[in-house]
N, C-alpha and C positions, 0 to 999 in steps of 0.2 A: 885076379883071384876072385873066386866066387864068395858071395855074401850069404850068410844065414838069413832066411825070412821065415815067417809064418808057415807052418805045414798046411794051413788052409789054401789050397792051391788057387782058389778063386782070387785071393789077395795078389797073387802073382800077375794074373791077367789083368786086374785093375790097374796095377802099377804100370805094366807095360803100355796099356791103352792110354793112360794118363800122360805118360812121357812122350809116346809117340804123337799124341795130338796136341802137344804144346804146352802141357801143365808144367810150370817150373816152380811154383810156390804152392805149399800145402799147409794149411792151417789147422792144427790139431788141437781139440780140447780133450783134457784128460778124462779117463774112464776105464772101466774094465772090459765091457763087451766088445769095445773096439781096440782091445790089446793086440790082435793079429795085425791091425794097421799101424799101431804104434810102434810095434817091433819091426815092421817091415819097410815102411816108407823112408825113414831115416837111414836104415841099413842098406837100402838100395844105392844110396849115394848119387841119386838122380835128381834130387829135389832140395829146395831150401825149405826146411821144415820148421814152422814156428809154433809156439805153444801159447794158446790164449784160453783162459779158463772159462769165461763167460761166453756160452755158444751164440747168444744174440750179438755180442760185441765182436765175436770172431767172424761172424758172417758179414757184419758191416765192414770190418777191417778187410776182409777179402773183397768186398764190393769195391772199396776204394783202390785197393791194390790192382784188381783186375781192370779197372777203368784206367788207371794210370799206365800200367805195362802194356795194355791191349792184348793181354794173354789170358786164357781160362785159368782160374784159381780153384784149387780143391779143397773142400771143408770135410773134416772128418770128426765124428763125435760118436758117443756111446748111445745107447738105446733109451727109450722112454721120452721124458720131457725135454731132455738134452736136444733131441732132433726137433721138437716143436719150436724151441727157441730160435731156429734158423728162419722161421716163417717171415718175419718182417723184412729182413734183408733179401731173402728169396724173392719176395713179391716186388721189392724195389728193383732188384736185377732184372726181373721179368719186364717190367715196364720201361726200364732204361736199355733194354737189350744188351746186358752184360753177362758173359758166360761164367757162371758159378756152378761148380760140379759138387753137389751136396752128396757125400757118401756117408750114409747113416748105418751104424751097426745095429742089429737087431737080435732079439731072442728067437730061437727057432719056432716055426709056425705052430707046432703042437701045444706050445706053452701060452699062446695068446688067448685071452679070456679065461685062463685057468688060475686066476688069483695069484700069479707068479710076480716076483718083484720087479720093478722097473720095466714092465711089459705093457705096451699099448698097441692099438691097432695102428701100425706105422705104415703099412702100404697106403699109399694115396694121400698122405697128409698134406702134401703140397700141390695137390692135383689141379688147383685153379691158377697156379703161379708158376708152373714149369712147362717147358716145351716137350719133355719126355720124361717118363718115370718107368722104372722097372724094378723087379726083385730078382736077386740071385738065387740059384738053387743051393741048398744047404747040404753039408756033408761031403764025402768024397766025390769027386767029379767023374762021371763016365765020359766016353768019348762024345756021346751026344750032349751031355751037360756042358762039355768045354765048347762045343759048337754053339749052343745056346747062349752061354755067358759072351763069347765073342760077338755074336749077332746082336746082342742086347747092347753091349757097350759100344759097339760101332754106331748102332742107331742113337744112342745117347749123345755121342760126340757129334754126329751128323746134325742133330738137332740143336746142340749147344753152339756149334760153329758155322751154321748155314746162313742163308741169306738174311734171316731174321735171328740174330744171336740171343741168347738167354739162358736161364738157369734150367738144369736137369737134376733129377733125384735118382740116385742109385741105392737101393736098400739091400742090406746084406745081412742075412741071418747067419749066426754062429752058434754051434753046439760046443760045449766044454769038452775037453780042456782047450783054453784059449792061448796058452803061452808056450806051446811046442813050436819047434822050429826046424827047418830042413835046409839043405844046400840048394840055393837058387839055381845053380849050374846044372842040376839034375832035371830041371823042368822044361818042357817043349815050349818053343815060341809061340806066343798066341797069334791068332790069324787077325790082322788088323788091316782096315780098309781107310785110307787117308780120306779126309774130308777135301773135296775140291769144290771150288766156287767160282763159276763163270757167269758174270752178269753182262752179257754182251748187249749192245744196243742195236735194236731192230731199225733198219733203215727206212722201212715202210712206215713204222711208227713215228719216226723222226719227220717225214714228210707231212703226215697227218697232223702231228703236233705244231709243226711250222705254219701250216695253212691256217689252223685255228687261231694260234697266236697272233698272226698277222692282222686279224680283225680288230684287234683291241690297241688302244693308245695309252690307257692307264693301267700299268701292270705292277703288281707289288709282289716281291718275294719276302715271305715272313719266316724269320728263323727263331726257334726256340733254343733249348738247351742242347749243346753239342760239344763233343770233344775237339779241341783245335786241330785244324788240318790245312796244310798248303793249298791242297786242291780246291777245297771250298773257298779259300780266300781268293785265289785266282778267279774262280767262277764268279764271286761277288763283284770283284774288281771290273770284270768284263760286263756284267749286267748293269753296273752303275754307269759305266761309260756309254751304254746304249740307251740310257735314261729310264731304266727300270728303278723303281723306289723299293730299296732293300731295308726293311724294318728289322732290327735286331734287339736283342736283350743283353745284358751283361753276360748271362750264361751262354749266349751264342758264340762267344769268343771269335768274333769276326770284327777286328778293329779297323776295318778298311775305310779310308777317306770316302765321303759321299754317302755312307749309310746313315740311318737314322735310328738311334738308340734312345735311352731314357724313355721307355715306352709309355709308361703311365704319365709321365710329365709331358710328353709331346702331345698326347691325346688332348690335354686341356687347352691346346691352342687351336682346337677345332670346335665349333659350336656343336653341342650334342645332336641338334636337329638338322644340322647341315651335312649332307652326304657327301661333301667334298673329299673327306678322307677316304671313302670307299673306292677300291680299284674297280676296273672293269674285269680284270683277270687276277685272281689270287692264286699264288703257288706256294705250297708248303711242303716241307720235308717231314719224315717221319720221327719227329722229335717233339717233345711237349712245349708248349708256350706257357709262360708264368702269367701273364697279364690278364686277370679277369675282366678289367675294363675293356681291353682290346677284343676279347672274345665277344662280349656283349654288344660292342659296337658293330662288329662285322655280321652278327646275327641279326641286328636290327636293320642294318643297311647292308644286305648281302651283295656281293659282286655278281656279274653276269655269269661268271664261269669260275670254277675252283678246281685246279689241278692238285692232287696230293699224291707224292712219290712215297710208295710203300711197297714192301715185299710180304706184308702180312696177309693172311687168308681173310681176315675180317675187313670191312669197310670202315675207314676212320672218317667220319663227317663231323668234325668238331664244330664248324661254322654253319652247319645245316644247309649247305648250298653246294655239295660236292657234285662236280659234272664228270671228273675222271679220276680214278686211282691207277697210278701208273707204276708197274713193277719195273725192276732192273736197277742199275746203278744211277741214282739220281743226279749226281754230280757230273758224272760223264755224259749223261743224256742231255742235260742242261747245257753243259759246256759246248756240245756240238751244236745245239740250237742257237747259241750265242753268236757262233760264227756265221750263221745264216741271217741272223737278225739285222734289220735296218734300224738305224737310230729312231726312237720314239719322238714324234714331233709335239706331243702335248706338253703342257706346262705342269704336269703333275708333280715332278720333282720340285719345281719352284714353289708349289703350295706348301709342301713339307718344310722347305727351307725356311719359309716366311713364318710358319707356326713354330718351327724349332727356335728361331731367334727370339720371337716374342716370349716364349716361356722361359727361355734361358735368362733373359733379362729379368723377369718377374721372380724366377727362382733365386737369383742373387739378391734382389731388392728385399725379399722375405728373409733371407739368411742373415743380412746385415744387422737386424734388430732382434735376432732370435735369442730367447733365454735359453738356459741350461736345460736341455731335454735330449731325448733320442735322436731327434733329427739333427740337432747340433753336433752330437757325438759322431754320427756318420759323416757329417761334413768335414769334421776335423780328421777323421781317420782317412777318409778318401783323399784328402791333401797330403797327408804325411805317409802314406803307404808308399814304401819303396817300390821300384820297378822289379819286373821278373819275379813277382811273387805269384804263387798259386793261392788264391783265396777261396775258401770254403764258407759258404753262407747258409746258416741253418734256417729252417722253417720256424716261425711263421713270419714275424716282423723282419728279421735281418735281410732275407733274400729280397723283400720288397723294398726297404729302405736303400739297399744297394743299387736298385735300378734307377734311383733318383739322382745319382750324382756322376761326375766324370772321374775316372780313375786313370792311372797310368796305363797307356795302351799296350805295354809290355805284360800286364798282369792277365792272368786267366782266372776263370770263375767256374765253381762247381756248386751244385746243391742236390740234394736228394728229392728231385721234383718228380720222380716216376710215381710215387704214391704220396709225396708231400708231407710225410709224418715228421713229427719233431724227434722221433727216437732215431738213434744211430749217427747223429751229426759228428760226434767226437770220434767214435770208431772209424767211420768212413774217412774222415780227414787224416786220423792217424795212419790208416793203411795206405792212403795216397802219399803221405809224407815218407813213409818206409821206402815206397818204390819210387819216389821222385828224385830227379836230379836238380830241382829248385826247392827253394824254402816254402813251406806251407803255412798259412795263417788261417785259423778258424775263428769266425765271427758268429757268435751265438747269443741268444737271449738266455737268461738265467734258467728258465724251466727246461730248455732243450739241452743245456749243458748238464744240469744236475741230473736229468733223466738219464743220461748216457755216460756218467763218470767213469763206469767200468771200462770205457773206451781207453783209459789211461793206464788200466790194470795190466801192464805187461812191460817187457823190456825193450821194445823196438821203437821208441819215440826218438827221433833224431834231435840233436841239440838245437837245431834251426827251427823246431816246431814251436809256433805261437798260438796262443788261444787268447781271444778277447771276448770277454763276457760282459754284455750290456745288462745290468742288474736293475731292472725297474720294479722288482718286487712281484712279479706274476707274469701272466699272459697278456701282454700289452696289446695284441692284436684285437682283443675283444672290446677295447675301448674305442676302436676305430670302425670296425665293420658294423653294418646296421644290424640292429636287434639287441644284442647282449648289453651294450652300454646303456640301454634304458630300462634294464630289468633290475629288480632288487637282488637277484642271484649273481649279479656281475662279479663282486669280489670273492665271495666264498666258493663259488662253483665254476664260473668261467675263467677268471683270472687265476683262481687258486693262490691268493695273495700269500705271502710269506716273508720273513725277515731272514732267510737263509743267506749265508755268505760263503765265498768259495776259498778263503784263506786256508782253511783246514784241508780241503781237498787238494790244493796244491802242494802243501806240506806232505800229505800222506804219499802222493805219487811223484815227488821229487821235482816239482816245477817251481822255478823262481816266481815269487808272487809280488804284484804290483796293485795298487789301487788308486782311483782317481774319483773325485767328486765334484769337480767344477773344470771349466775350460782351461784355466791356467795349469792346473796339475795335469790334466791330460796332455796338453802340448808339451810340457817338460818331459813326461814319461815317453811319449811317442818319438821325441828326439833321439832316444837311445834304446827304444824297446826292441828293435831288430838287430841290434848289434850282437856280435858273437859273445854268448855268455857261457858257453861250455855246457849248457843243459838247456831243455825246454823252459818256456816262460809263460805265465798266465797273467793277464791284465784284467782286473775287475772294475767296471766303471758303473757307479752308482748315479741313477737318474730318477727324477720324481715321476713315478709311474702314472699318477692320477691325472697330470697335465698333458701327457703325451699324445692321447688321442684327439684331444681338442686342438693342439697346435698342428697336428697333421691334417685335420679337417680344413683348418683355416689356410694352411699351406696350399691345398689344391684349390681352394676358393680364390686365393690370390693369384694363382697361375691363370685362371679363366679370365681375369681382368674385369669380372662382373661383381 
C-alpha cells in the first residue's frame, strides 16, 4: 500500500537515496521549515525515526549511534541557528571519519538577506568539516532538476561512505506551503548509484614495503582510538609474535597479550633523555593518539622512518618524521607483510617489558597510601567495573585518568577525541547506548556533564545506561597542565569553579541518583551500581578539587623513581 509523503518531490529522492545507501536511523529535531521531512520520513516506514529537540545534542547522539552501528545516520532540522547547532558534532564526525548525513531545511534563496525570519546564509556553513556539501533546487522539479538532484545525492553518499568516511551536508530550501502531501506511489524511482569500495593490495607496493621494513630491528606499531575489530586484533597478535612493539591506549580497544598500554604511565619508565624508547621504524594508522607526552617524545627523538597508513588527500605528519603515507586497506596490507616478516632479533620488546614492570610496581606503591582524590576514584572504578561494558570517557581529565589503570579486558572504550572538546559527551554516550547490545557507562567530569545535560532530554535512554560524574568543582585539568595552575585567574576563569550538584538533573530526567564523598561510600555503591534497576542511574562522586593536580604531579614523579 502506498504511503502519503510531502508533495516536495525532492524529499522522495532524498528518502530513497538515504535508504539505498544504508541509512536506517533518522534523528529529527522539531521545526516548521523541515515539515516536509517530518511528514515523509516516518511515513515511508523505511527508517527508525527518533525525535531529539536540541540539535547539538541530536547530532552528538547520531554520532554515537553511527559509530556503534557502523551505519550512516541522517540528521534533519529546520532552518537558521538550528542548523548551526550541528557544527560541533559534524566536526567531530569529520575527524573521527564517521558518516553523518546532515539534511537541513532552508528558506528559499530569494529570502536570504531580506530580513525574513529564521533565515541565514545556510549554504556552506559546514564547509570546513564535511567531505561534501550541496544545495537542492527549490520548487517543482523538471527532468533536468531530477537529474541534478540524483547526481548531487549520489556524490554526497559517495563522499560519506568512501575510503575516508565522514560527514556531508545536504541543504534543502522549501517554499510554502509546507504541509501538503501526495501518494508516493505516483513518483518515479530516483536514479541511485551504489557506493562500491575496493581497496586492493598492490603486490609491487608490498615488495617495496617488505624490502624497507627488513632494514630495521626496532619496529613500533602505535595505535590510537579505534572501533574494535577482529581483523585488527589478529594483525596485532601476529606483529607481537614477530617481535614488533605494539603501543596501545585504552581507546585502541586492542587487549591482546604482549601489547604495551597505559601509555603515559609506561613512558615514565624511560629516561626522557634516553632514546631507547624510540623505534627505528614507526607505523601508525589513520586514527588519533591521545598521549601528548608520547607525541612530544617521538618528535624529540624521531625514528629513522615513519609509515602512516591513510586514504586522506592531505599528508598526516603528526610526529614530524613522515617518510611514507600509504593508501589502501591498512590492516590487510600489514597482515600480508606479517606473513613475509622474519622474527625481529632485537631486544626492543624486552626494554619495554622492563619499563612496564618498573612503573607498574611504582604505580601500586603510590596508590597504597593515596588519600581521597580523583586518582583514587579512578583506581576504585577500574577495579569494580564489570566486564563487557562499553565505557565512554569524557574530555578532559577522565580520558587521561582512564589511561593510567588496568581495566577488565572485555571492556571497550570510546571518547570524542576527533576534536577533543568537552561538549557532547552525554549525547554521544546516549546514542551509543541506544544502538548497543551491551551496557554503556559514561565517566565524566562535572563541567563536561553539566555542559551536555540536554543529552538526557529524550526518551531513548536504556535502563542499563550508567553515568558517573566526578565532581571536583570545576575544570581539574587546569591544575595539572603547565601554565594555568600558576596564575591568579585559575579558579574563576580556567577552572570555572562552582558548587553545582547533579541530583536535580538526575531527578529531572528520570535517573536514579547516588552520591559518594569518600572511598568507603564509593565502594559500597559500586558493588550494586550496575545491577538491573529498571531505569538508568547516575552516580556523583565529590572530590577535593584543589589537591588533585598536585597529587597527579607527584604520581608521575613517583613513577620515574627519581
